N, C-alpha and C positions, 0 to 999 in steps of 0.2 A: 218220924222224919228221916232218921238215919237209915231205917229199913227201906224206905221209899227210894232214897238216894242210891242205896246199894243195889236195889232191884233195877233202877234205871241204868246204873253203870254196867251191871251184868248183861242187861238187854242190849246196850250199845256194843259191848264186846262181842256178843253173839251175832249181831247184825254185821259188824265188820268182818268177823270170821266167815260168816255165810257168804258175804260179798266176795271175799278173797278166794273162797273155794270155787264159787261160780266162775270167777275170772280164770282160775287155773284150769278148770275142767270145761270151759266154754268151747263150743264148736265154732264160734265166730273166728274169722281169719285174724291173725295178729296184726298189730300196728307195726309198720315197717319204716325204716329210714330211707333206703334207696331202692328197694325191690318192690315188685308188684307181682302178686300171685294171679295167675290167669283164672278167669271165671270157670273154665273147664280145662282139663288136661288136653294137650294138643299132641296127637300122634305124629311120629316122624315117618315119612315115606321110606320104603326100602332103599338102602344105600350100600355101596361097597367102596371102602376107602383104604388106602395104604396106611398101615399103622407102624409106629416105631418099635413095636414089639417083635417085628420080623415077619408079620403075616397080615393079610388083608383083614379088615374088621367090618362087620355088618351090624344090624340093629341089635342082635343078640348080645353084642359086647357091652351094651348099656344096662343089661338086666342085672338086678341084685345089688345095685350100687347107686349112689348119688353122683351125678356128673356135672361139673361146671365147664361149659363150653364157651370159647370165644375165638374170634378170628385174629390172625396175626401172621407174621412172616419173619424169617431169620435176619433179613437185611433191614428190618424196621429200626429206625434210629431212636425212637422215644416211647410211644405208647405201649408197644408189645413188651420190650424188656422191663419197663416199669410195672406193667400189670403182672408179669411173671414174678418179678422180684417181690412185689407186694403180697401176692398169694403165697410165695415161699416163706416170707417173713411171718405170716399168720397161719402157716400150715398146721401146726400142732393144735391150734384152736379150731380150725376148720375140721380137721380129722376127728377131734374130740366131740364135735357137735352131735354126733349120731353114732350108734353102735354098728351101723352098716358101713361098708367101704365107701370111700370118697375118692374121686379121681378128677383131675383137671385135664381137659382136652384143649390143646391149641390146634386150631384148624388153619393150616397154612393156606394163604390165599395168594401165593406167588408161585403158580405151577411151573413157570419158566425156569426159575432159579433154584427153587427149593425141591431138590430131589429127596428121597426118603433118607439117604445117608446124611445129608446136611441137616434135615429136620431132627434126626436121631441125635446127632452131636449136640445140637442146640438144646434139646429136651433133657438129655443126660446131665447137663450142667446143673439142672434144678433138682434132680434126684427123685426120690420116692413120691409117688402120687401124681406125677406129671406124665402126660402121654401126648404124642403128636400124631396128627393124621394129615394126609395130603391126597390130591387126585388131580387129574387133568381138568382143565376148565369145563369141559363138556359134562363131566360127572360132578365136579365140585360146585358149580354155580347152583344147580337145582337143590343140592343139599343145604348150602348156606342160606338160600332164599327160604327153604322150607322151615328152618328154625328161626326165621324172622330177622336174620342179619343180612349184610350186604358187603360187596367189595366191587371195585372197578379196576380193570387192568389198563395199562398204557398201550400205545401203539406197538405193534409187533417188532418194529425196527429199533425200539429204544432198548438200551442195555443198562443204563444207570438211572433208575427211576424209583419213585415211591408208589406204594399201593394204597389207595384210599379204601378204608374198611371200617366197619362198626367197631365201637369200643365197649359195647354192652356185653354182659355175661349172661348166658342162658342156663337155667337150672333144669336138668333132666332127672326125673324120679326113677326109683328102682324098677318101675314097669317100662322104662325106656320111653317115657312121654315127657313133653315139655310142661313144666309146672309154673315157672316164674322167670322173671327177667330182672337182673341187677343193672340199674341204669347208671351211667357215668355222671360224675359231678362236673359242672361247668363253672369253675371258679376263675376269675380274672387272673391271668398270669400263671395258671396251673394247667397241666395236661388233663385232657378229658378222659380220666380213668375212673373206674369204680372205686369208691372209698373202701379200703380194706377193712377198716374198723366197722363200718356200716354193713359190709358184706358178712363179716363174721357174726355180728349180732342178728342180722336178718336171717341168715342161713340157720342159725340155731333155732329161731322161732318157727321158720317155715318147716324145717325137718321135724320138729316136735309136733307141730300142728298136723302136718300131712301124714306122719306115721301113725298118729292117733286116729285120724280120719279114715285111713285106708288100710291099716294093719299090715304094713309092709313087713 
């Protein structure tokens, strides 16, 4: 009887171990809190943007790293600085989620007021890992639309205005393609920003899953 019970116990342990191994090595997409992995990687059309590094940037600037992209502008009173501050507060965990470089791109959607000098001053406040890009509306709008985000500008004669824009964050893989979107939370009384804790947890899972799948 004792031998039978011992065998059952060992069998149960083996089953649990095998199940855990399958879960760890499974090719199935991970369960995520606020992100969604696209069914297929989405290429980004050729672009040229002004970058805060002092030179124009093109698609090649995205290669070999993970990039978190979102729209914002330096005069933004709430969502943009909150998003930046939340990402900054969890930067160590975001950076540690993968052995590959990680960079945050803030895409300025206020071409009229945000010249590259102003965007650079804004980005420099947040330090390592943060990068800013801008362009005139003619070049900017197709790029923003191409990555699945949006913004709308006020009438040309307005000088003191707000810019409506997306608050989601797009994840670009080391091949320079769109792989996932982090969706903002919509809680009563709170700003519609991406939950930084969910972003960290989801990014760790996504990076682990896609790096295993694609051998980046």
